[in-house]
C-alpha positions in Angstrom: 28.3 -50.9 -40.4 31.0 -51.5 -43.0 32.4 -48.0 -42.3 32.5 -48.7 -38.6 34.2 -52.0 -39.1 36.8 -50.4 -41.4 37.5 -47.8 -38.7 37.9 -50.5 -35.9 39.9 -52.9 -38.0 42.0 -50.3 -39.8 41.3 -51.9 -43.1 41.6 -48.6 -45.1 38.0 -48.7 -46.4 38.1 -52.2 -48.0 34.8 -53.3 -46.4 33.1 -50.1 -47.5 34.3 -50.5 -51.0 33.1 -54.1 -51.1 29.6 -53.1 -49.9 29.4 -50.3 -52.6 30.5 -52.8 -55.3 28.0 -55.4 -54.2 25.2 -52.8 -54.3 25.9 -52.3 -58.0 24.2 -54.6 -60.5 26.2 -57.8 -60.9 26.1 -60.3 -63.8 27.9 -63.0 -61.7 26.2 -66.0 -60.0 25.2 -65.1 -56.5 27.7 -67.6 -54.9 30.6 -66.1 -56.9 29.6 -62.4 -56.5 31.7 -61.6 -53.5 34.7 -63.5 -54.8 34.4 -61.5 -58.1 34.4 -58.2 -56.2 37.4 -59.3 -54.1 39.2 -60.4 -57.3 39.0 -56.8 -58.5 40.7 -55.6 -55.3 43.4 -58.3 -55.0 47.1 -57.5 -55.2 47.8 -61.1 -56.2 45.8 -64.1 -57.3 47.0 -67.7 -57.3 44.6 -70.2 -59.0 44.5 -73.9 -59.8 42.3 -75.2 -62.7 42.2 -78.9 -63.3 39.8 -79.1 -66.3 39.1 -75.8 -68.0 40.9 -72.6 -68.8 40.5 -70.2 -65.9 37.9 -67.5 -66.4 40.4 -64.6 -66.4 42.2 -66.2 -69.3 39.2 -67.2 -71.4 38.5 -65.8 -74.9 34.9 -65.0 -75.8 34.8 -68.0 -78.2 35.9 -70.4 -75.5 33.5 -69.0 -72.9 30.6 -69.2 -75.4 31.4 -72.9 -76.2 31.8 -73.8 -72.6 28.5 -72.2 -71.5 26.6 -73.7 -74.4 27.9 -77.2 -73.5 26.7 -76.8 -70.0 23.4 -75.1 -70.8 22.2 -76.6 -74.1 18.7 -75.0 -73.9 19.8 -71.5 -72.9 18.9 -68.5 -75.0 21.6 -66.5 -76.9 21.0 -63.5 -74.6 21.9 -65.5 -71.5 25.0 -67.0 -73.2 26.2 -63.6 -74.2 25.6 -62.3 -70.7 28.0 -64.8 -69.4 30.5 -64.0 -72.1 30.3 -60.3 -71.3 30.7 -61.0 -67.6 33.9 -62.9 -68.0 35.3 -60.4 -70.4 34.6 -57.7 -67.9 36.5 -59.7 -65.2 39.5 -60.1 -67.5 39.9 -56.4 -67.9 41.7 -56.3 -64.6 44.7 -57.7 -66.4 44.7 -54.6 -68.6 44.6 -52.1 -65.8 47.5 -49.7 -64.9 48.3 -51.7 -61.7 47.1 -55.2 -62.4 47.4 -57.9 -59.7 50.2 -60.5 -59.9 48.3 -63.5 -61.3 49.7 -67.0 -61.2 47.9 -70.0 -62.7 48.6 -73.7 -62.4 46.6 -75.8 -64.8 46.5 -79.5 -65.5 47.6 -80.7 -69.0 44.0 -81.9 -69.5 43.1 -78.2 -69.8 45.3 -77.9 -72.9 44.0 -81.1 -74.6 40.3 -81.0 -73.8 38.6 -79.5 -76.9 36.1 -76.8 -75.9 34.4 -75.7 -79.2 36.1 -76.5 -82.4 39.9 -76.5 -83.3 39.8 -72.8 -84.2 38.4 -71.9 -80.9 41.0 -73.9 -79.0 43.8 -72.5 -81.1 42.7 -68.9 -80.5 42.3 -69.7 -76.8 45.8 -71.1 -76.3 47.3 -68.4 -78.5 45.7 -65.9 -76.1 47.2 -67.6 -73.1 50.6 -67.6 -74.8 50.3 -63.9 -75.6 49.5 -63.0 -72.0 52.5 -65.0 -70.8 54.8 -63.4 -73.3 53.6 -60.0 -72.2 54.5 -60.9 -68.6 50.9 -60.3 -67.5 50.4 -63.7 -66.0 52.5 -66.7 -65.0 51.2 -70.2 -66.0 52.5 -73.6 -64.9 51.3 -76.9 -66.2 51.0 -80.1 -64.3 51.8 -82.8 -66.9 49.8 -86.1 -67.1 53.1 -87.9 -66.4 53.1 -86.4 -62.9 50.4 -88.8 -61.8 49.3 -88.0 -58.2 50.0 -84.4 -57.2 49.2 -82.0 -54.3 46.3 -80.2 -56.1 44.1 -83.2 -56.8 41.4 -82.2 -54.4 40.0 -79.7 -57.0 40.1 -76.1 -58.1 40.7 -73.2 -55.8 42.3 -69.8 -55.6 44.1 -67.7 -53.0 43.7 -63.9 -53.2 46.0 -61.5 -51.3 45.4 -57.8 -50.6 47.5 -54.8 -49.7 45.1 -53.7 -46.9 43.4 -56.9 -45.7 44.2 -60.5 -44.9 44.2 -63.1 -47.7 41.2 -65.3 -48.5 40.7 -68.6 -50.3 37.9 -69.5 -52.6 36.7 -73.0 -53.7 34.0 -73.8 -56.2 32.0 -76.7 -57.6 29.5 -76.7 -60.4 26.7 -74.6 -58.8 28.2 -73.4 -55.5 31.3 -71.6 -54.1 32.8 -71.0 -50.7 34.8 -68.0 -49.6 37.2 -68.9 -46.7 38.8 -66.3 -44.5 40.0 -68.5 -41.6 43.8 -67.9 -41.3 44.5 -71.6 -40.7 42.5 -72.7 -43.7 44.0 -70.0 -46.0 47.5 -71.0 -44.8 46.7 -74.6 -45.7 45.5 -73.7 -49.2 48.6 -71.5 -49.7 50.9 -74.3 -48.6 49.1 -76.7 -51.0 49.5 -74.2 -53.8 53.2 -73.9 -53.1 53.5 -77.7 -53.3 51.6 -77.6 -56.6 54.1 -75.1 -58.0 56.9 -77.5 -57.1 55.1 -80.4 -58.8 54.3 -78.5 -62.0 56.6 -77.8 -64.9 58.7 -74.6 -64.9 57.1 -71.6 -66.5 59.4 -71.9 -69.5 58.6 -75.6 -70.0 54.9 -74.9 -69.4 55.0 -72.2 -72.1 56.6 -74.7 -74.5 53.8 -77.3 -73.8 51.1 -74.7 -74.3 52.6 -73.6 -77.6 52.8 -77.3 -78.7 49.1 -77.8 -77.8 48.2 -74.7 -79.7 50.0 -76.0 -82.8 48.2 -79.3 -82.5 44.8 -77.5 -82.8 46.2 -75.5 -85.9 46.8 -78.8 -87.8 
């Protein structure tokens, strides 16, 4: 069926590749599985994160502390499975043709201590390194901004070379992949408004460095 749809829609095999990827064992939660597979095929990813460092940017120490906080009774094997899953996702930034990845985060992400000070320092240092290597762009919405266009919650917009863009929204234990052109256009417009409300990339980098140094004290 996927092959037939690819032929009719002239999607250059993207649906077939998606089905093949989904057939492989996945360590992702069921509601995020398709979004994760699309993430690996995207040519660009624009994501807003209001509370925690986005998964693609997380260090193992940060992920470990985050999962442990939300699952205090989980065994170490399950924790490490989540850590490995996020590290696997982050490898797309190291590929020969990585997607263009743009993040907007709220200042709360920089000041909320996940793990101890050493974990946060290493996490923010990792973000700084990715920015300085021109592998990602990060903008920060400062606390002083008050109300801003992205206050409805986290989301991402993924674009592809051979398929229409999609949006993805997520809550604690569920996620929704949206492909309606009108909805995706609305999320894209909201993200553009968020870029205008956020600090510039250079000013954002300076704020991230300052937060990193605060955790080194």
